[in-house]
N, C-alpha and C positions, 0 to 999 in steps of 0.2 A: 835571697832573703830581702824583703822589702826594707828600705832604709827608713828610719824614723825621721819625723819632721825636723827634729833638733839635732840631727847628726852634725858634728863639728866639721867645717870645711877643712880640707887638708891644708896644713901649713907646711910650706917648703922653706928650706934653708939655703939661700943662694951661695953661701960659702962652702956648702957640702960637708960641713962638720956634723958629727952625730949630735942630735939634739935630744933633750930629755922629753919623755912622753907625759910626765906629770909635773905639776908645780912643785918646786923644791920645798921641803918641809924644814930645811935647815934654819937654825936661829942665827946663822952668820949674816951680818949686815951685807946688803948688796953694795956694789960699786958701779959707777958709770961704766967703767971698763968691762964689766961682766955682762952688760946688756948686749945681746946678739941682735944687731940692727938688720941682719940679713933675713930675719924671719918675715915671711909674707904668706898670704893665702894664695893657693894655686888658681882658684877660680873666683873672681870677685862677685859674679852673679850668685854662686852658691853661698858665698859669705853674706851677701845681702839677705838671702832667704834665711840663713842661720840667725842673723841679727833679729829678723822679724819673729822667729820662733822663740828666741831668748827674751825678747820684749814681752811676749805673752806670758812666759814663765814668771818674769819679774812682776808683771801686773797682777798675776794670781797671788804672788807672795805679798805684794803691797796690800791686797785686799785682806789677807789674813792678818797682816801687821795692823791695819786700820781697825779691824773688828776686835782683835785681842787687846790692842792698845796697852800692852804691858812693857813695851820697850820701844825705843826709837833707834834710828840708824844715821850715822854721819859718814859721808863719803868725801874725801879730800883729794883734790887734783892739784899737783904741782908738776913742773917740768920746764924744759927750755921753751922759749918763744916759738910759736908755730909748730909745736909738737903734736897738736891734734886734740888738745883738751876740750875745746869747744865742740868739736864734732863728736867726741866720745860722750860728752854730757848730753848733747841733743839726742843721740841714740839711746842713752840710758833713760831719759825722761820722755822720749817721744810717744810712748803708748801708755804712760802712767796717768792715773787720776790726778789732775792738777791740784785738787784740794788736799792731796796727801804728801806733797813734797815742796821744797823750796830750793831755789838756786841762788847762792850768795856770790856775786861777782865782787871780788875784793880788790880795791884800789888803795891809794894813799888814805890815811886816816883823816877824818874831818877835824876841825879845830877843837870841837867839844870832846871828841874821842881822845885827843892827845892829853886831856886833863886826867885821864884814867890810866891805870896799868894797861899795857898794850893788849893783854888777853881779854880785857873787858868787852871790847867791841865784838869779839867772837862768842864769848859765853852768852851774850845777850841775843845771839842769833841761833842758838841751839834749837833743834826741833823738839816739839812736845812728843809725848809718848804716842805711838801709832803713826808717826810721820818720818819722812826721810829728809835729811838736811844735806845739801850738796854745796861744797865750797870750791869755787873756781879761783884758785889761790887761797891762801889761808894764813894761820898764825906762823907758818914757816917762813913768811916773809922776813921775820926778824933775823933769821940766820941765813937768809939768802940775799934778797935785794938790799935790805937795810944794812947788812954786813958789807956786801961788796961795794955799795954806793956810798957808804959812810954816813947813813942816816941815823945810826945809833953808835954808841961807843963800843969799844972792844969788850969792856966789862959787861955791858948790857947783852950783847949777843952771846957771849960765853955763858952767862948766867941763864940765858933763855933755854938751853937744852934741858936742864933739870926742871925749869918751870913748865915747859911743854910736856915733858914726861909725866909730871904730877897732874897737869891739867887733863891729859888723855886718860891717865889712870883713874881719875875721879869720874870721868865720863863713863868709862867701861864699868867701873864698880857700881855706878848708878843706873846701869841698864841701857847704855848707849854704846854699841860696838862702833869702833872707829876704823874705817877702811881707807887706806892711804895709797894713792897711786903716784908714781913718778913716770910721766910720759917723756920719752927721749927720742931725739932725731939726730942724725949726723949733721955736721956743719954744712955739708954739701946740700943735703935735702932741705935744711932750713933756708939756705940762700935761694933755692928754687922756689920755695913757698913764699918767701918775701917778694920775689919778682912777680910771682903770680898774683899776689895781693895788690901790688902796685898797678898792675895792668888790668885788673878787673874792677870796674866801677862799683860792683856789689860787694867787693871785699876790701876795697881800698881803705875803708875806715879801720881795718884791723892792723894796719901797719903805721907805726909812729916813729918819730926820731928816737924815742927811748929803745925801741926794738933794735935799731942799728947800733946804738950806743952799747946795749947789752951784748950784742954779737961781738963787738970789739973786745969785750972783757970775758969772752968764752971761757978761757982757762981758769979765771978767777971764780966763775960760777960753778965750774966742774969741781974745783977744790972745795968750795963751800957745800955743794951737794954731797960730796963724798964724806965730809965731816958730819954733815947732818945725818946721813945714813948710819954712820958709826955710833952716833950719840943717841939717836931716837928710834932706831929699829928695835922695838921691844917685843916681848912675848905677847903683851896685851894689845899692842898696836903696831904690827910690823909693816914695813914698806913693801909694796909690790911694784917692781920696775916693769914698764911696758915698752917694748920696742915699737916705735912709732913711724918708722920710715914707710911702712905699709899701713895706711889708715884703717883698712878693713880688718887687718890682723889685730890692730890695737882695739878697735871697737868690740870685736868678738871677745877679746881677752878681758876687757873691763866688765862687760855684761856678765860673763861667766863667773868672774871673781866675786862680783857683788851678789849674784844669786847664791853662790856657795856660802858666803859669809852670812847672808840673811837666813839661809836654811839652818846653819849651825847655831846662830843666835836663837832662832825659834825652838830648836831642839833642847836648848839648855834653860828654857824658861819653865 
């Protein structure tokens, strides 16, 4: 039988444990420890072809979204440094109509933004109906980097869980599904990617002293991420953890998940 253009490349599990064939539907929050980093594609060339097919599917969905203009989509990327967020975003947007999406690279707040509630700078960047808004880092910085590095008080980051859940609930109720990814890599793979960036003049800009500082606080970030999952993995905006040691596995998973969620959102309009 002839294989379809978009047949999923075979994913292999290097630990040889039995792996699920479908995405879990459980409402149980994920944990960092539950992410199987051994997942990988068997053939990178097939995976690249798969990505191209998924990009066409996503472009077609974007066209429908634009023409109907009755809802928007928010995609959030969080994860450890060098986990592949940028590469996943490039594949996600690579074939889209640039008029119909935005990518928000989130860094430290500007002085004028500090005069507002911390969610203000994100609410002002939400996509309009018919558009896709992508966040490379997000409002979860309050309970991740700001918590770990002491940029906010304990009372502030503890309060943020309920504030974030209410914020996302309002987005979903208003017609904006929120798709949240956590991309994760092993500490060994992260170190390898750090060294690669340092030695590649085209990637050197990606590595900063803050990346090395964050690596030294790995365990504290894992603790913060696990609590974030437990507090903000909700029915209306669940977390999707992505194993990122194999970049092509992660890219296929991100595209597939976004397509699934956009189809479901369109069916419920």
